[in-house]
N, C-alpha and C positions, 0 to 999 in steps of 0.2 A: 869277286870272281866273275862280275857280268858289268858290262856297262849300260844296260837297260835298269830305269828305275824300279824299284819293289816298292811295295806299300803296306803298313801295316794299318788296320781299322777297326773300328769297333761300330757294331750295328746294336740298335737298341728296338723293340717292340712298341715302346712308348717311352715318355719322360721317367725317368726311375723303373724302367719294365724291364725286361728278360735283357741281355746281352749275348754279344757273338763277338770275339774277338779273332780277324783273320787274316791272312798274308796273302798277297797276289802280286805279280806283274803287270796286272790290266785292271787297274781299280775301277774304270767307266765297266767294264765287261762283266766284273764279277759283282759288282754291287748291283747292276742289272736283271743276273742272275737269281740273284737272291730276292730281288724285288717282286721279280716274275716267279718264282718259284719254281724254275726250271729245273733242279736238283734237287731231288728228295733227300730230308734230314732236317737237322734242328732247326735252321732258320725257318724251314717251311713249314714244319710242326709247329712252331710257336709264334711265327707269323712276325719274326726279327727281319725289318726289312727297312728300317731308318738309318742312315747313314748319319752319325753322330761325331765321330771322331775321325781323322786319319793322318799319317806322317808320312815322308816319303822317304825312302833309303836309297842310299848309290850302289849298295852292296846285298845281294839277295842272303847271305850268310849271316849279315847284319840284321837282316830286316827278319827273318825265320828265329834267330835268338831273340829278338825284341819280342815278336808274337808270342814266343814260349816263356819268356819273362813276364810279360802282362797277364798271358792265362792263368798264371800261377798265384797273382795279386789278390789281394782280399776285395770284395765288391766295392766299399767304400772307397777304396783307392782308384779303382776305374772309374766310377764315380767322379772322382774327383778330377781327373786326368780330365775327363767329359768337358767337365764345368768349366775347367779354367780355361779353355779358349772356346766355348759353345755353354754357355751358362743357360740359354734357354731352349737347349738341347733341338735345337732346327734342324731338321732335316738336311744335310749338305747336297744331297743328288741333284736338285733342280740346278742349283747355282754352279754344281761342278759339272755337270753335262752341259750347262747353256755357256759356260766359260771355255771348254774344250772344244776346239777346232777339229772337225775330221782329220784322221791323219795325225795330230799331233801325241808326242810320244809320252806325255804325261798331263795330269791337269794343271792348268793355268791359273786356277786361285791359289790364296794362301790364305789361311784362315784368319789371321789377326783383321787385316784389311777389309775384310767380309764385315766382320763384327763392327769395326769401327765406323763403317760406311751406315749402318743403319740406326 
């Protein structure tokens, strides 16, 4: 449907804490909004600010379908998805923010190399 990347992401309040699944076309901006509580709602109310998982999609329709699918998953399945790429539930915000130069259309990091380097 479009050329711009879309992202499905999971935020957590803490390891094994409250989870939030979302979709956006600007991951940095959207996670920043969650972290700063600029939009009232679920994440602000429950302190869900830690970016623990995301994936990139080339098509917004595909990303929305994936988000809706993950939202219907059991909690254990969501936790397994997070732990597959981020077993320590690290907050990916700093690495994502640092690795993305201003004006870049999408994040420059890939999860697997990030964890292999630690």
